[in-house]
C-alpha positions in Angstrom: 0.0 -0.1 -0.2 2.7 2.3 0.9 4.6 1.8 -2.3 1.5 2.5 -4.4 0.9 5.8 -2.7 4.4 6.7 -3.7 4.1 5.6 -7.3 1.0 7.2 -7.4 1.8 10.6 -6.0 4.9 10.8 -7.9 3.1 9.8 -11.2 0.4 12.4 -10.5 3.2 15.2 -9.8 5.1 14.5 -12.9 1.7 14.2 -15.3 0.5 17.6 -13.5 3.8 19.3 -14.1 4.2 18.0 -17.8 0.7 19.2 -18.6 1.7 22.8 -17.3 4.8 22.8 -19.2 2.8 22.1 -22.5 0.3 24.7 -21.5 3.2 27.4 -21.0 4.8 26.6 -24.1 1.4 26.9 -25.9 0.5 30.2 -24.4 4.1 31.7 -24.6 3.4 33.6 -21.6 6.5 33.7 -19.4 4.5 34.6 -16.1 2.7 31.2 -16.3 5.7 29.0 -15.2 4.9 25.3 -15.3 5.9 25.2 -11.4 3.4 27.9 -10.6 0.8 26.4 -13.0 1.1 23.4 -11.4 0.9 24.3 -7.6 -2.4 26.6 -8.6 -3.9 23.4 -10.7 -3.1 21.1 -7.7 -4.3 23.1 -4.9 -7.7 23.7 -7.0 -8.2 20.2 -7.8 -7.4 19.2 -4.1 -9.9 21.9 -2.8 -12.6 19.9 -4.7 -12.0 16.6 -3.6 -12.5 14.9 -0.3 -9.7 15.8 2.4 -8.5 12.3 2.6 -7.2 12.3 -0.9 -4.8 15.0 -0.2 -3.8 13.3 2.9 -3.0 10.4 0.7 -1.1 12.2 -1.6 0.9 14.1 0.9 1.9 10.6 2.6 3.0 9.4 -0.9 4.8 12.6 -1.8 6.9 12.1 1.6 10.0 11.2 -0.4 9.9 13.7 -3.0 9.8 16.2 -0.2 12.7 14.5 1.4 14.8 15.1 -1.9 14.4 18.9 -1.6 17.4 18.7 0.6 19.9 16.7 -1.8 18.3 18.7 -4.6 19.5 21.9 -3.2 22.8 20.5 -2.4 23.3 19.4 -6.1 23.1 23.2 -7.1 26.4 23.6 -6.1 27.6 21.8 -9.2 27.4 24.5 -11.2 28.8 26.8 -8.8 32.1 24.4 -8.7 32.3 24.7 -12.2 32.1 28.4 -12.6 34.0 29.3 -9.2 36.8 31.2 -11.0 34.5 33.7 -12.6 32.0 34.2 -9.5 35.4 34.7 -7.3 36.1 37.9 -9.6 32.9 39.3 -8.7 33.0 39.5 -5.0 31.7 42.9 -4.6 28.6 42.4 -6.9 28.0 39.4 -4.7 28.1 41.0 -1.4 25.8 43.8 -2.4 23.4 41.5 -3.9 23.2 39.5 -0.9 22.8 42.3 1.5 20.5 44.2 -0.8 18.3 40.9 -1.1 18.1 40.3 2.5 17.5 43.6 3.6 15.1 44.5 1.1 13.2 41.1 1.9 13.1 42.0 5.8 12.1 45.8 5.0 9.2 44.8 2.5 7.8 41.9 5.0 8.2 44.0 8.1 7.2 47.5 6.8 3.8 46.1 5.0 3.4 43.9 8.0 3.3 46.9 10.5 0.8 48.9 8.2 -1.4 46.0 7.7 -1.3 45.1 11.6 0.0 41.3 10.5 0.2 38.7 13.2 3.8 38.2 14.5 3.8 34.7 13.7 3.0 35.4 10.1 5.8 38.1 10.1 8.5 35.7 11.3 7.4 33.1 8.7 7.5 35.5 5.8 10.9 37.0 6.8 12.0 33.3 5.5 10.6 33.4 2.5 13.7 34.2 0.4 15.7 31.4 2.2 15.9 27.9 0.6 13.3 25.5 2.1 15.5 23.0 3.9 17.2 26.1 5.7 14.0 27.9 6.3 12.3 25.0 8.1 15.3 24.7 10.5 15.0 28.4 11.2 11.3 28.1 12.3 12.0 27.0 15.7 14.5 29.5 16.0 12.1 32.0 15.2 9.1 30.5 17.0 6.8 30.6 13.9 5.0 27.5 12.0 6.7 25.3 9.6 3.2 25.3 7.5 3.2 29.0 6.9 6.7 29.3 6.3 6.7 26.7 3.6 3.8 28.5 1.7 5.9 31.6 2.1 9.0 30.3 0.6 7.1 28.4 -2.2 5.5 31.6 -3.0 8.4 33.7 -3.0 10.2 31.1 -5.4 7.3 30.4 -7.7 6.5 34.1 -8.4 10.2 35.2 -8.5 11.1 32.4 -10.9 8.1 33.5 -13.4 8.1 37.4 -13.0 12.1 37.7 -12.0 13.5 37.3 -15.6 11.3 39.1 -17.6 11.3 41.9 -15.2 15.2 42.1 -15.0 15.1 42.2 -19.0 12.7 45.1 -18.7 15.1 47.2 -16.4 17.9 46.3 -18.4 20.0 43.8 -16.4 21.5 41.4 -19.1 24.7 40.1 -17.2 24.1 36.6 -16.4 26.2 37.1 -13.0 23.5 39.9 -12.2 20.5 38.0 -13.2 21.7 34.8 -11.4 22.3 36.9 -8.0 19.0 38.6 -8.1 17.2 35.3 -8.7 19.3 33.2 -6.1 19.0 35.9 -3.6 15.2 36.5 -3.8 13.9 33.4 -5.0 16.5 30.6 -3.4 16.5 27.1 -5.4 13.4 27.7 -7.4 14.7 30.8 -8.7 18.3 29.4 -9.1 17.0 26.7 -11.1 15.3 29.1 -13.5 18.4 31.1 -13.8 20.2 27.8 -14.5 17.8 27.3 -17.7 19.1 30.6 -18.9 22.7 30.3 -18.8 25.1 27.9 -16.7 27.0 31.1 -15.1 23.5 32.4 -14.0 22.7 29.3 -12.3 26.1 29.3 -10.7 25.7 32.9 -9.4 22.4 31.7 -8.0 23.9 29.2 -6.0 26.3 31.7 -4.4 23.3 34.0 -3.7 21.2 31.3 -2.0 23.8 30.1 -0.2 25.3 33.0 1.3 21.6 34.4 2.0 20.6 31.5 3.8 23.8 31.7 5.9 23.3 35.5 6.6 19.6 34.9 7.4 20.5 32.0 9.9 23.1 34.1 11.5 20.8 37.0 12.1 17.9 34.9 13.1 19.7 33.3 15.7 21.3 36.7 17.0 17.6 38.0 17.3 16.3 35.0 19.1 19.3 35.5 21.5 18.6 39.1 22.0 14.8 39.0 22.1 14.7 35.7 24.2 12.7 33.6 22.0 
């Protein structure tokens, strides 16, 4: 039974992503990223089905969820291949990481204060630009909920990967390093995978950005936790 759940969840996920890829290619609208379409379609479908169906899917999808960690680590391969080029851009890298982390926190907490958002949601949203395995580890540090954090992280990754490339092109960012740093710093592993589709160098820059962003956010979260006594 367990094996059937895993096979069924994997087949359903692969088929849904394939269909969304075909749809995106047919529509030729960059905003409709296949992963974003797949999530929207999946959520809509399961909302119409009995709750037990979603529970069975999540049980079968457990191996795929576990693979998020190894998949994130595997993104280090393009960085290793392009390390010499990236070392040549230390200033751009540092500025991108600092800018990404600072802008994320400023937007989240600024809008949160204006909208009187609950603190538990603000803490979860603060981790939206951190790759999921690291973000989930930080939920205990920031005393927030893993479920909320997962939604925030996936939303940032999906929207960033769909909107980021055309937006960067519109404002004139053509450098593979610049595009990769921006996507990696703000949309973590999903944005990095999107950058890798454009150029190996952009993907390598994205790996550096998501890694350093996660490191900086982790240090900051621990410091805040200690200072505030959480």
